[in-house]
GUZADREN-729005 format. One record per residue (C-alpha): residue in three letters; residue number from 1; y, x, z. Coordinates in nm, 2 decimals, m for minus. Layout:
ATOM  ALA  NUM  Y  X  Z
...
This chain:
ATOM  MET  1  0.61  m0.53  5.52
ATOM  SER  2  0.36  m0.81  5.49
ATOM  SER  3  0.21  m0.88  5.15
ATOM  GLY  4  0.33  m1.25  5.19
ATOM  SER  5  0.70  m1.16  5.21
ATOM  LEU  6  0.66  m0.90  4.93
ATOM  SER  7  0.48  m1.16  4.71
ATOM  ARG  8  0.76  m1.42  4.78
ATOM  ARG  9  1.03  m1.17  4.69
ATOM  TYR  10  0.86  m1.08  4.36
ATOM  ALA  11  0.80  m1.44  4.28
ATOM  LYS  12  1.16  m1.54  4.37
ATOM  ALA  13  1.29  m1.26  4.14
ATOM  LEU  14  1.06  m1.39  3.85
ATOM  MET  15  1.18  m1.74  3.92
ATOM  GLU  16  1.54  m1.64  3.90
ATOM  ILE  17  1.49  m1.46  3.57
ATOM  GLY  18  1.30  m1.77  3.44
ATOM  ASN  19  1.57  m2.00  3.55
ATOM  GLU  20  1.83  m1.82  3.35
ATOM  ASP  21  1.67  m1.90  3.02
ATOM  LYS  22  1.45  m2.19  3.14
ATOM  SER  23  1.13  m1.99  3.07
ATOM  TYR  24  0.99  m2.01  3.43
ATOM  ALA  25  0.70  m2.24  3.33
ATOM  ARG  26  0.59  m1.99  3.06
ATOM  ILE  27  0.63  m1.70  3.30
ATOM  GLY  28  0.43  m1.88  3.56
ATOM  GLN  29  0.15  m1.94  3.30
ATOM  ASP  30  0.14  m1.58  3.20
ATOM  VAL  31  0.13  m1.45  3.56
ATOM  ALA  32  m0.14  m1.71  3.64
ATOM  SER  33  m0.35  m1.59  3.35
ATOM  LEU  34  m0.33  m1.23  3.47
ATOM  ALA  35  m0.41  m1.33  3.82
ATOM  LYS  36  m0.71  m1.53  3.70
ATOM  ALA  37  m0.84  m1.23  3.51
ATOM  MET  38  m0.81  m1.02  3.82
ATOM  LYS  39  m0.98  m1.28  4.03
ATOM  ASP  40  m1.26  m1.34  3.79
ATOM  SER  41  m1.34  m0.97  3.75
ATOM  LYS  42  m1.37  m0.77  4.07
ATOM  GLU  43  m1.42  m0.46  3.86
ATOM  LEU  44  m1.09  m0.52  3.67
ATOM  SER  45  m0.91  m0.59  4.00
ATOM  ASP  46  m1.05  m0.27  4.15
ATOM  ILE  47  m0.95  m0.06  3.85
ATOM  LEU  48  m0.60  m0.19  3.83
ATOM  SER  49  m0.54  m0.17  4.20
ATOM  ASN  50  m0.68  0.17  4.26
ATOM  PRO  51  m0.46  0.48  4.20
ATOM  VAL  52  m0.78  0.69  4.18
ATOM  PHE  53  m0.81  0.58  3.82
ATOM  PRO  54  m0.57  0.75  3.58
ATOM  ARG  55  m0.25  0.56  3.53
ATOM  SER  56  m0.26  0.59  3.16
ATOM  ASP  57  m0.60  0.42  3.15
ATOM  ARG  58  m0.48  0.14  3.38
ATOM  GLU  59  m0.17  0.10  3.16
ATOM  LYS  60  m0.39  0.06  2.84
ATOM  ILE  61  m0.60  m0.20  3.02
ATOM  VAL  62  m0.29  m0.39  3.13
ATOM  GLN  63  m0.13  m0.37  2.78
ATOM  ALA  64  m0.45  m0.51  2.63
ATOM  LEU  65  m0.46  m0.79  2.88
ATOM  LEU  66  m0.09  m0.87  2.82
ATOM  GLN  67  m0.14  m0.87  2.44
ATOM  ARG  68  m0.45  m1.09  2.47
ATOM  ILE  69  m0.26  m1.36  2.66
ATOM  GLY  70  0.06  m1.32  2.45
ATOM  ALA  71  0.27  m1.25  2.75
ATOM  THR  72  0.65  m1.28  2.74
ATOM  LYS  73  0.87  m0.97  2.75
ATOM  THR  74  0.96  m1.05  3.11
ATOM  VAL  75  0.60  m1.06  3.23
ATOM  ILE  76  0.52  m0.74  3.04
ATOM  ASN  77  0.81  m0.56  3.21
ATOM  PHE  78  0.72  m0.71  3.55
ATOM  THR  79  0.36  m0.61  3.52
ATOM  MET  80  0.45  m0.26  3.43
ATOM  LEU  81  0.68  m0.25  3.73
ATOM  LEU  82  0.39  m0.36  3.96
ATOM  LEU  83  0.17  m0.09  3.80
ATOM  ASP  84  0.44  0.18  3.85
ATOM  ARG  85  0.48  0.08  4.21
ATOM  GLU  86  0.10  0.06  4.27
ATOM  ARG  87  0.13  m0.31  4.36
ATOM  MET  88  m0.11  m0.47  4.11
ATOM  ASN  89  m0.32  m0.59  4.41
ATOM  VAL  90  m0.05  m0.84  4.51
ATOM  LEU  91  m0.04  m1.00  4.16
ATOM  PRO  92  m0.27  m1.30  4.27
ATOM  ASP  93  m0.04  m1.36  4.57
ATOM  ILE  94  0.27  m1.35  4.35
ATOM  SER  95  0.11  m1.59  4.11
ATOM  ARG  96  0.04  m1.84  4.40
ATOM  GLU  97  0.39  m1.81  4.53
ATOM  LEU  98  0.54  m1.85  4.19
ATOM  SER  99  0.33  m2.15  4.12
ATOM  ALA  100  0.44  m2.32  4.44
ATOM  MET  101  0.81  m2.25  4.35
ATOM  ILE  102  0.76  m2.39  4.00
ATOM  ASP  103  0.59  m2.70  4.14
ATOM  GLU  104  0.88  m2.75  4.39
ATOM  LEU  105  1.14  m2.71  4.12
ATOM  SER  106  0.96  m2.97  3.91
ATOM  GLY  107  0.91  m3.21  4.20
ATOM  GLN  108  0.54  m3.16  4.18
ATOM  VAL  109  0.30  m3.08  4.46
ATOM  THR  110  m0.08  m3.01  4.47
ATOM  ALA  111  m0.28  m3.22  4.71
ATOM  GLU  112  m0.59  m3.06  4.84
ATOM  VAL  113  m0.84  m3.34  4.87
ATOM  THR  114  m1.18  m3.30  5.04
ATOM  SER  115  m1.43  m3.59  5.02
ATOM  ALA  116  m1.78  m3.63  5.14
ATOM  VAL  117  m1.89  m3.71  4.78
ATOM  ALA  118  m1.73  m3.65  4.44
ATOM  LEU  119  m1.45  m3.89  4.36
ATOM  THR  120  m1.46  m4.09  4.04
ATOM  SER  121  m1.17  m4.05  3.80
ATOM  MET  122  m1.06  m4.41  3.90
ATOM  GLN  123  m1.07  m4.32  4.27
ATOM  GLN  124  m0.87  m4.00  4.20
ATOM  ASN  125  m0.61  m4.20  4.00
ATOM  GLU  126  m0.58  m4.45  4.28
ATOM  LEU  127  m0.55  m4.17  4.54
ATOM  LYS  128  m0.29  m4.00  4.33
ATOM  THR  129  m0.08  m4.31  4.30
ATOM  THR  130  m0.10  m4.37  4.68
ATOM  LEU  131  m0.01  m4.01  4.76
ATOM  GLU  132  0.28  m4.01  4.51
ATOM  SER  133  0.43  m4.32  4.68
ATOM  LEU  134  0.39  m4.16  5.03
ATOM  SER  135  0.53  m3.83  4.93
ATOM  GLY  136  0.79  m3.93  4.67
ATOM  LYS  137  0.67  m3.64  4.45
ATOM  LYS  138  0.45  m3.60  4.15
ATOM  ILE  139  0.10  m3.52  4.27
ATOM  GLN  140  m0.17  m3.30  4.12
ATOM  ILE  141  m0.51  m3.34  4.29
ATOM  ASN  142  m0.74  m3.05  4.36
ATOM  ALA  143  m1.06  m3.21  4.47
ATOM  LYS  144  m1.37  m3.07  4.64
ATOM  GLU  145  m1.66  m3.20  4.83
ATOM  ASP  146  m1.78  m3.14  5.19
ATOM  PRO  147  m2.08  m3.35  5.29
ATOM  ALA  148  m2.01  m3.27  5.66
ATOM  LEU  149  m1.73  m3.52  5.64
ATOM  LEU  150  m2.00  m3.79  5.63
ATOM  GLY  151  m1.77  m4.03  5.45
ATOM  GLY  152  m1.40  m4.08  5.36
ATOM  LEU  153  m1.17  m3.80  5.27
ATOM  ILE  154  m0.90  m3.56  5.39
ATOM  ALA  155  m0.59  m3.51  5.18
ATOM  LYS  156  m0.35  m3.22  5.25
ATOM  VAL  157  m0.01  m3.26  5.08
ATOM  GLY  158  0.22  m2.97  5.17
ATOM  ASP  159  0.23  m2.96  5.55
ATOM  LEU  160  0.10  m3.32  5.59
ATOM  VAL  161  m0.27  m3.39  5.64
ATOM  TYR  162  m0.40  m3.74  5.59
ATOM  ASP  163  m0.74  m3.75  5.76
ATOM  GLY  164  m0.95  m4.06  5.68
ATOM  SER  165  m1.29  m3.89  5.72
ATOM  LEU  166  m1.57  m4.07  5.90
ATOM  ARG  167  m1.63  m3.75  6.10
ATOM  THR  168  m1.28  m3.76  6.25
ATOM  GLN  169  m1.31  m4.13  6.32
ATOM  LEU  170  m1.63  m4.08  6.50
ATOM  ARG  171  m1.48  m3.80  6.70
ATOM  GLU  172  m1.19  m4.02  6.80
ATOM  LEU  173  m1.42  m4.30  6.89
ATOM  ARG  174  m1.63  m4.07  7.11
ATOM  ARG  175  m1.31  m3.93  7.28
ATOM  ASN  176  m1.18  m4.28  7.35
ATOM  LEU  177  m1.51  m4.41  7.48
ATOM  GLY  178  m1.54  m4.10  7.71
ATOM  ASN  179  m1.21  m4.20  7.89
């Protein structure tokens, strides 16, 4: 079974539990905090994901992490289940899937925006307003820079890509002039 479908199944189960008592946002935050801790520390990720390390030691580490973030009972039980089944390595994927489900439920979507230079907060606000009117959803912008674009930007909202980069415009001009 692919880790993508496994991650989706776990995320869906968490979402269903969270929907019952409307705690899905809190569950998402807790799972995201754990996933971030694993992503930020390769050593932690290796220890939690490797059955070579004694399970009792890994359980103590997980308990300490869960206590530190003040995790809900649901997330504590879920994390122990992952540890029991030796699936801690899929926690970051589960977090990503769960986050997407929560965003969809709340009518929010993250726009991946790549620009040649950093956007000012005013430019980001204008872009956010434009993308919200185009998509009909609440947009959260995740911005990054890529000088190879030369100018302009590329915005990816879900499956849609809005490419207004100078690099693409020059490529299209070159293609049109070549015909």
